[in-house]
C-alpha positions as CSV (number, residue, x, y, z in Angstrom):
1,M,0.0,0.3,0.1
2,K,2.6,2.0,0.9
3,K,4.6,1.5,-2.4
4,S,0.8,2.1,-3.9
5,I,1.0,5.6,-2.8
6,R,4.3,6.7,-3.3
7,N,4.3,5.7,-6.9
8,I,1.1,7.9,-7.2
9,I,2.8,10.7,-5.6
10,I,5.7,10.5,-8.1
11,G,3.2,10.2,-10.9
12,T,1.6,13.1,-9.7
13,L,4.7,15.3,-9.1
14,F,6.2,14.1,-12.9
15,V,3.3,15.2,-14.8
16,F,3.1,18.7,-12.7
17,S,6.6,19.4,-13.7
18,F,6.3,18.2,-17.3
19,N,3.2,21.2,-17.6
20,C,5.4,23.4,-16.0
21,T,8.0,22.8,-18.6
22,S,5.6,22.6,-21.4
23,Y,4.0,25.6,-20.8
24,K,7.6,27.4,-20.6
25,S,9.2,25.7,-23.3
26,A,6.6,27.6,-25.9
27,M,7.5,30.8,-24.4
28,Y,9.6,33.6,-26.5
29,K,13.0,34.0,-25.9
30,G,15.6,36.6,-26.5
31,E,15.1,40.5,-26.9
32,K,11.7,40.9,-27.8
33,G,9.4,44.4,-27.6
34,I,6.2,44.7,-25.3
35,E,3.6,42.5,-27.4
36,Y,5.7,39.0,-27.0
37,A,6.5,39.7,-23.1
38,R,2.5,40.3,-22.9
39,V,2.1,36.8,-24.9
40,N,4.7,35.3,-22.1
41,A,3.0,37.1,-18.9
42,I,-0.5,35.6,-20.6
43,T,0.8,32.0,-21.1
44,D,2.1,31.7,-17.7
45,F,-1.0,33.2,-16.2
46,V,-3.5,30.8,-17.5
47,N,-1.1,27.9,-16.6
48,T,-1.0,29.1,-13.3
49,Y,-3.6,30.8,-11.8
50,K,-5.9,29.8,-9.3
51,T,-9.0,31.5,-8.5
52,P,-9.3,32.6,-4.9
53,R,-11.4,30.1,-2.4
54,Y,-13.3,33.3,-1.3
55,Y,-14.2,34.2,-4.7
56,L,-15.3,31.2,-6.1
57,K,-17.7,30.6,-2.7
58,K,-18.8,34.5,-3.4
59,R,-19.2,33.4,-7.4
60,E,-21.2,30.3,-6.6
61,G,-18.2,28.3,-8.0
62,K,-17.8,30.4,-10.7
63,P,-13.8,31.5,-11.3
64,F,-12.8,34.4,-13.1
65,E,-12.6,34.2,-17.0
66,V,-11.7,38.1,-17.5
67,F,-8.7,39.9,-17.1
68,V,-7.7,43.4,-17.3
69,L,-3.9,43.8,-18.3
70,I,-2.0,46.9,-17.4
71,R,1.5,48.2,-18.3
72,E,3.1,50.2,-15.7
73,K,6.2,52.3,-15.6
74,H,9.5,50.1,-15.7
75,L,11.5,50.2,-13.1
76,N,14.3,50.8,-15.4
77,K,15.4,50.3,-18.9
78,S,15.7,47.0,-18.5
79,T,12.1,45.7,-17.6
80,F,8.8,45.4,-18.5
81,V,6.3,45.5,-15.6
82,L,3.0,43.9,-16.6
83,S,-0.3,43.7,-14.1
84,I,-3.1,41.4,-14.6
85,L,-6.2,41.6,-12.7
86,P,-9.7,39.9,-12.7
87,E,-12.1,42.1,-13.7
88,Y,-14.8,42.4,-10.7
89,G,-17.1,44.5,-12.2
90,D,-18.5,45.7,-15.4
91,I,-16.1,48.2,-18.1
92,S,-18.4,51.2,-19.2
93,L,-18.4,52.4,-22.7
94,R,-18.9,56.3,-23.3
95,V,-19.3,58.2,-26.3
96,E,-16.0,59.3,-26.2
97,D,-15.2,55.9,-26.7
98,S,-16.4,55.7,-30.4
99,L,-15.6,53.1,-33.2
100,G,-12.9,54.1,-35.2
101,K,-10.9,56.1,-32.5
102,V,-8.6,55.8,-29.8
103,P,-10.6,55.3,-26.6
104,R,-10.1,56.7,-23.0
105,S,-6.9,55.0,-21.2
106,Y,-8.2,52.8,-19.9
107,F,-10.9,51.6,-22.1
108,P,-9.9,48.3,-24.1
109,N,-9.2,48.2,-27.2
110,R,-7.4,45.0,-27.4
111,Y,-7.9,41.5,-26.6
112,T,-6.8,37.9,-26.8
113,I,-8.5,34.6,-25.4
114,E,-6.8,32.1,-24.1
115,N,-8.1,29.1,-22.7
116,E,-11.2,30.4,-22.8
117,N,-10.2,33.2,-20.3
118,L,-11.0,36.8,-21.7
119,F,-7.8,39.2,-21.3
120,L,-8.4,43.1,-22.2
121,W,-5.9,45.8,-22.5
122,N,-5.6,49.4,-23.8
123,D,-2.6,49.9,-26.1
124,S,-3.1,53.9,-26.9
125,I,-2.9,53.6,-30.4
126,T,-5.4,51.5,-32.0
127,P,-8.5,52.6,-32.7
128,L,-11.7,50.8,-31.1
129,Q,-13.3,48.2,-33.4
130,K,-16.6,46.1,-33.1
131,D,-15.1,43.4,-32.5
132,V,-13.6,44.2,-29.0
133,L,-17.6,45.5,-28.1
134,N,-18.5,42.2,-29.2
135,V,-16.5,40.1,-26.9
136,M,-17.4,42.1,-23.9
137,D,-20.5,41.5,-24.3
138,K,-20.3,38.1,-25.1
139,Y,-18.4,38.0,-21.5
140,G,-20.8,39.8,-19.7
141,V,-18.6,42.8,-18.9
142,L,-19.6,45.6,-21.5
143,D,-21.6,48.2,-19.5
144,S,-23.6,50.4,-22.1
145,V,-25.9,52.4,-19.9
146,D,-23.5,55.6,-20.0
147,V,-23.6,55.7,-24.1
148,K,-27.1,55.0,-24.4
149,R,-28.1,58.0,-21.7
150,E,-25.7,60.2,-23.4
151,L,-27.6,59.5,-26.6
152,G,-31.1,59.7,-25.2
153,L,-31.7,56.0,-25.7
154,L,-32.8,55.3,-22.1
155,P,-36.6,55.8,-21.4
156,N,-37.2,59.0,-19.1
157,D,-38.2,56.9,-16.3
158,F,-34.9,54.9,-16.2
159,E,-33.8,53.9,-12.9
160,D,-29.9,53.5,-12.5
161,T,-29.0,50.5,-9.9
162,R,-25.5,50.3,-10.8
163,V,-23.7,50.5,-7.7
164,I,-19.7,51.0,-7.8
165,T,-17.4,48.8,-5.6
166,F,-14.3,48.7,-4.7
167,D,-12.6,45.3,-3.5
168,D,-9.2,45.3,-1.1
169,R,-9.1,41.6,-1.0
170,L,-9.0,41.7,-5.2
171,K,-5.2,41.0,-5.9
172,S,-3.4,41.3,-9.1
173,V,-0.4,38.9,-10.3
174,N,2.4,41.6,-11.4
175,Y,5.3,40.3,-14.1
176,F,8.6,42.0,-13.8
177,I,10.0,40.8,-17.3
178,C,13.5,41.8,-18.5
179,K,13.4,42.9,-21.7
180,K,17.0,41.6,-23.1
181,N,15.3,38.1,-22.3
182,I,11.7,38.0,-22.3
183,E,11.6,34.2,-21.3
184,K,13.1,35.8,-17.5
185,Y,10.9,37.3,-15.2
186,K,9.5,37.0,-11.7
187,K,5.8,37.9,-10.5
188,K,4.2,39.4,-7.4
189,I,0.8,38.6,-6.1
190,T,-0.6,41.3,-4.2
191,N,-3.5,43.7,-3.9
192,K,-1.1,46.4,-3.5
193,A,-0.9,49.0,-6.0
194,F,2.5,49.3,-8.0
195,G,4.8,51.3,-6.4
196,Y,3.7,50.0,-2.6
197,Y,5.6,46.9,-2.2
198,D,9.0,46.0,-2.9
199,P,9.4,44.1,-6.4
200,P,10.6,41.0,-6.5
201,K,15.0,41.0,-7.5
202,L,15.2,40.2,-11.2
203,K,19.0,40.5,-12.6
204,C,18.3,40.7,-16.5
205,N,20.9,39.8,-18.8
206,T,20.9,37.9,-22.2
207,H,21.7,34.6,-20.1
């Protein structure tokens, strides 16, 4: 019996190690730009992130499936800093976030879907396209009340029942990625804003 349990444990560790090695082997390597660094961060995230038990209970067992990426100001010239945060509420669309124009800095204009999870971000140069709004609506995070109100599309007796909430427990996963070799990175899981915690030590070089 003891030998059987030992074999199961060894087998489980082997599978875990294989899966870890497998996804990391698919990551981009060497000196690449922010787009490739973002892909690496998302790749690691979808293979390692688990919705905390507190939120699973609060969401009746449904894990987070929509995440927002924010590019923070880098610590120095050698490091990219990317934060990935679960989207806890809806994202409001306004008239200024019009199709064909670059939206506000915090309204998404880019996205990707990995392992059925939606990742959204704003790159400050890409005009807003309908496919972004469609996918946000599909995942249930697009709030169009404000734009409908501004365009006079809501009935006079419309009652706005939306409530803005902030959750201090919600943690982001912050990635510190070497620009010279984007395969090399460290991450910090925290509910503190960038700049209010000690970043992980990361020695960046070409090796």
